[in-house]
FITI-727680 format. One line per field, with one value per residue (C-alpha): residue number from 1; z, y, x; residue in one letter. Coordinates in steps of 0.25 Angstrom, whole numbers, plus 5000, padded with zeros to 4 digits. Example, Ala and Ser with C-alpha at 12.3 -4.5 7.8 and 13.67 -1.06 7.14 Angstrom:
// residues 2
nr	(1,2)
Z	(5031,5029)
Y	(4982,4996)
X	(5049,5055)
rest	(a,s)
***
This chain:
// residues 309
nr	(1,2,3,4,5,6,7,8,9,10,11,12,13,14,15,16,17,18,19,20,21,22,23,24,25,26,27,28,29,30,31,32,33,34,35,36,37,38,39,40,41,42,43,44,45,46,47,48,49,50,51,52,53,54,55,56,57,58,59,60,61,62,63,64,65,66,67,68,69,70,71,72,73,74,75,76,77,78,79,80,81,82,83,84,85,86,87,88,89,90,91,92,93,94,95,96,97,98,99,100,101,102,103,104,105,106,107,108,109,110,111,112,113,114,115,116,117,118,119,120,121,122,123,124,125,126,127,128,129,130,131,132,133,134,135,136,137,138,139,140,141,142,143,144,145,146,147,148,149,150,151,152,153,154,155,156,157,158,159,160,161,162,163,164,165,166,167,168,169,170,171,172,173,174,175,176,177,178,179,180,181,182,183,184,185,186,187,188,189,190,191,192,193,194,195,196,197,198,199,200,201,202,203,204,205,206,207,208,209,210,211,212,213,214,215,216,217,218,219,220,221,222,223,224,225,226,227,228,229,230,231,232,233,234,235,236,237,238,239,240,241,242,243,244,245,246,247,248,249,250,251,252,253,254,255,256,257,258,259,260,261,262,263,264,265,266,267,268,269,270,271,272,273,274,275,276,277,278,279,280,281,282,283,284,285,286,287,288,289,290,291,292,293,294,295,296,297,298,299,300,301,302,303,304,305,306,307,308,309)
Z	(4940,4936,4921,4915,4912,4927,4931,4921,4926,4941,4937,4929,4941,4951,4942,4940,4954,4958,4948,4956,4970,4970,4980,4985,4977,4989,4993,4978,4977,4990,4984,4971,4979,4988,4976,4968,4980,4980,4994,4999,5002,5014,5012,5025,5025,5028,5018,5005,5002,4990,4996,4988,4975,4977,4978,4965,4958,4962,4957,4943,4941,4944,4935,4945,4948,4959,4970,4981,4994,5004,5018,5028,5041,5036,5024,5025,5021,5010,5004,5001,4997,4991,4993,4988,4983,4980,4966,4964,4949,4951,4964,4970,4978,4969,4974,4972,4974,4982,4979,4985,4972,4965,4963,4971,4983,4988,5003,5005,5020,5024,5039,5039,5037,5049,5053,5047,5033,5034,5037,5025,5017,5024,5016,5003,5006,5010,5002,4990,4992,5000,5006,5005,5010,5011,4997,4994,4982,4976,4974,4961,4959,4962,4974,4982,4993,4994,5007,5012,5027,5035,5047,5059,5067,5057,5060,5056,5054,5059,5061,5051,5058,5058,5049,5039,5039,5037,5024,5018,5012,5013,5020,5015,5018,5007,5016,5012,4999,4998,4995,4980,4979,4985,4975,4964,4969,4971,4957,4949,4944,4954,4958,4957,4942,4940,4946,4937,4925,4929,4919,4924,4923,4926,4920,4930,4924,4926,4940,4943,4936,4945,4957,4953,4952,4966,4971,4963,4969,4976,4991,4996,5009,5016,5013,5019,5031,5032,5031,5041,5051,5048,5051,5064,5069,5068,5077,5088,5096,5096,5085,5083,5091,5081,5070,5055,5051,5040,5031,5033,5030,5017,5013,5016,5007,4996,4997,4997,4984,4977,4982,4975,4962,4962,4963,4951,4959,4960,4974,4988,4994,5009,5004,4999,5012,5020,5010,5011,5026,5032,5022,5023,5038,5046,5045,5051,5063,5076,5084,5098,5109,5112,5098,5098,5083,5072,5064,5052,5060,5067,5054,5050,5063,5060,5047,5053,5064,5055,5048,5033,5027)
Y	(4930,4941,4945,4955,4964,4964,4967,4979,4984,4984,4991,5002,5004,5005,5015,5024,5025,5027,5039,5046,5042,5044,5037,5027,5014,5005,5011,5011,4996,4994,5002,4994,4981,4985,4987,4975,4967,4973,4980,4994,5004,5014,5025,5031,5043,5058,5067,5072,5060,5055,5045,5050,5052,5037,5032,5040,5035,5020,5021,5027,5018,5006,5011,5011,5020,5030,5037,5046,5049,5059,5054,5064,5064,5067,5056,5047,5032,5036,5046,5034,5023,5032,5035,5032,5045,5045,5050,5055,5053,5038,5037,5029,5029,5029,5025,5035,5027,5034,5034,5021,5015,5016,5006,5015,5023,5032,5035,5047,5050,5038,5040,5054,5048,5043,5028,5027,5031,5023,5010,5013,5008,4995,4987,4993,4989,4975,4971,4980,4984,4994,4993,5005,5006,4991,4988,4982,4989,4983,4992,4993,4983,4984,4993,4999,5009,5018,5025,5036,5039,5050,5048,5046,5057,5067,5075,5069,5055,5042,5029,5018,5006,4993,4987,4998,4997,4982,4984,4991,4981,4991,5004,5012,5025,5034,5042,5055,5054,5053,5066,5062,5058,5071,5078,5071,5075,5089,5091,5082,5083,5083,5068,5070,5075,5062,5053,5059,5055,5041,5030,5017,5006,4995,4990,4984,4970,4972,4976,4964,4955,4961,4959,4944,4943,4947,4937,4926,4929,4916,4916,4904,4897,4902,4916,4914,4909,4922,4930,4922,4924,4939,4939,4931,4940,4952,4944,4940,4953,4956,4966,4971,4972,4964,4955,4955,4949,4938,4949,4957,4944,4942,4957,4955,4943,4951,4963,4954,4947,4961,4965,4952,4955,4969,4962,4953,4940,4930,4926,4933,4934,4938,4951,4955,4952,4960,4972,4974,4969,4983,4990,4978,4976,4988,4995,4983,4982,4989,4988,4983,4994,4990,4989,5002,5004,5007,4996,4997,4995,4983,4977,4978,4971,4960,4958,4956,4947,4937,4927,4926,4912)
X	(5049,5038,5037,5045,5033,5029,5043,5044,5030,5034,5047,5040,5030,5041,5049,5037,5034,5048,5049,5038,5041,5056,5066,5056,5058,5055,5042,5038,5041,5033,5021,5021,5022,5010,5001,5005,5002,4988,4990,4987,4998,5000,5010,5014,5022,5023,5016,5023,5032,5024,5014,5002,5011,5016,5001,4997,5009,5006,4992,4996,5007,4998,4988,4977,4965,4968,4960,4966,4959,4965,4961,4957,4951,4937,4937,4925,4925,4914,4925,4933,4923,4912,4897,4883,4876,4861,4858,4844,4844,4847,4839,4850,4863,4876,4889,4900,4914,4924,4939,4942,4937,4950,4962,4971,4966,4976,4972,4980,4984,4975,4978,4971,4957,4949,4950,4935,4940,4952,4944,4936,4948,4949,4939,4944,4958,4956,4944,4945,4931,4922,4909,4900,4886,4885,4890,4904,4911,4924,4936,4944,4954,4965,4963,4975,4975,4987,4986,4996,4997,5004,5012,5002,5009,5003,4991,4977,4981,4975,4982,4977,4971,4979,4968,4970,4985,4984,4977,4989,4999,5011,5014,5026,5032,5039,5048,5055,5063,5078,5085,5087,5073,5068,5077,5070,5056,5060,5066,5057,5043,5031,5028,5013,5014,5022,5012,5001,5008,5012,5008,5001,5010,5001,4987,4977,4980,4995,4994,4985,4996,5007,4998,4995,5010,5012,5002,5010,5023,5028,5030,5039,5035,5048,5044,5030,5037,5045,5033,5026,5038,5037,5022,5024,5035,5026,5016,5026,5024,5039,5038,5023,5011,5003,5008,5004,4991,4990,4985,4998,5006,4998,5001,5016,5017,5009,5019,5031,5026,5024,5038,5043,5036,5042,5056,5053,5052,5040,5043,5044,5057,5060,5065,5051,5045,5055,5055,5040,5038,5039,5029,5019,5019,5024,5010,5003,5011,5013,5027,5027,5029,5043,5048,5055,5054,5044,5036,5045,5057,5050,5047,5061,5066,5056,5061,5075,5070,5063,5072,5071,5067)
rest	(x,x,x,x,x,x,x,x,x,x,x,x,x,x,x,x,x,x,x,x,x,x,x,x,x,x,x,x,x,x,x,x,x,x,x,x,x,x,x,x,x,x,x,x,x,x,x,x,x,x,x,x,x,x,x,x,x,x,x,x,x,x,x,x,x,x,x,x,x,x,x,x,x,x,x,x,x,x,x,x,x,x,x,x,x,x,x,x,x,x,x,x,x,x,x,x,x,x,x,x,x,x,x,x,x,x,x,x,x,x,x,x,x,x,x,x,x,x,x,x,x,x,x,x,x,x,x,x,x,x,x,x,x,x,x,x,x,x,x,x,x,x,x,x,x,x,x,x,x,x,x,x,x,x,x,x,x,x,x,x,x,x,x,x,x,x,x,x,x,x,x,x,x,x,x,x,x,x,x,x,x,x,x,x,x,x,x,x,x,x,x,x,x,x,x,x,x,x,x,x,x,x,x,x,x,x,x,x,x,x,x,x,x,x,x,x,x,x,x,x,x,x,x,x,x,x,x,x,x,x,x,x,x,x,x,x,x,x,x,x,x,x,x,x,x,x,x,x,x,x,x,x,x,x,x,x,x,x,x,x,x,x,x,x,x,x,x,x,x,x,x,x,x,x,x,x,x,x,x,x,x,x,x,x,x,x,x,x,x,x,x,x,x,x,x,x,x,x,x,x,x,x,x,x,x,x,x,x,x)
***
C-alpha cells in the first residue's frame, strides 16, 4: 500500500480540483492520473464547458510553471519555440525562448492551428526537447502539454494527424454539467477567480515522488496477458482499421498504474485497465466502415468481448 502522506496528498488534489470543476469527479481523476503517469492530456469538447479553467487549475494545484498559447490559423512554429534575435550591442544572436519552455503548456484550441504548427509540438511531446536552428534545447522537467480541442465540425478547425494524437496519453471530454452542478456554477463565485487563488499542493520533489510510485506499481503476468489480449483484439481487423501500436500499449499500462495509485493500491487490477481504456486508446483508433457505431462505443464493445484473466 502507498504511504498515508501520499494518499492524503492525492485526496487533497482531487478535492481542490473538484471544488473548481463541479460535477465531473471521473474526468478529474483521469486528468490527475494522466499527469502522474507523465503523459500529455487532450480535452475535447465544445467551447464554454470549462476546458481552459481545468487546465489552469491542474497547473496551479500541481505547483507547476504555466504557459498558455492560443492556437490560431496564423500561429507559426517559431511563435511556440522562440527565435534568435540579433543584438547589435553584443554583436551576436540571442535566443529568446518561446512559451513552450514551461512545465505546463496549455495549447488552447490546438486544432485551429495549421498542421505545420501542430507538428512543431511532436518533438517536444515525445523527446522533451526542441531543435531550433540546428541546436537542441531541453525543456523544463516535468513537461506536460494540456491541449484543448473543439469539435471538428466547427468552422476553422483542422483534424490532428494520427502521429500527434498518439502523443497524448489520454483524451477526455467534460460534457455539459448536470442541472445541480450548473446551478452551483450559476449561483457561486466565478471559477476563474477561484483558480487564481488556488494554492500549490505539491512541491516538485513530491510530484516526482508520486510519479516514481506510479512506476513502481506491480503488474502481474495475468494482467499483462489481459492487456496483450486487448491490444491483439484491436489489431484483428474486426473492430478497427488499424490496431494499437506498442507505444499505445505502454501508455495504457502507465495510465492503469496511475489509476491504481489513485485508488490506494500498489498493484494494477483489471478494473483499472477497463476504467481508463476508452480515454487512453479511443483517440488512437478508427472504426471499420461497417462498425455502425462510434469509436468510444466500439471500445466498450471490445472490453465486453475480451475475457478477463
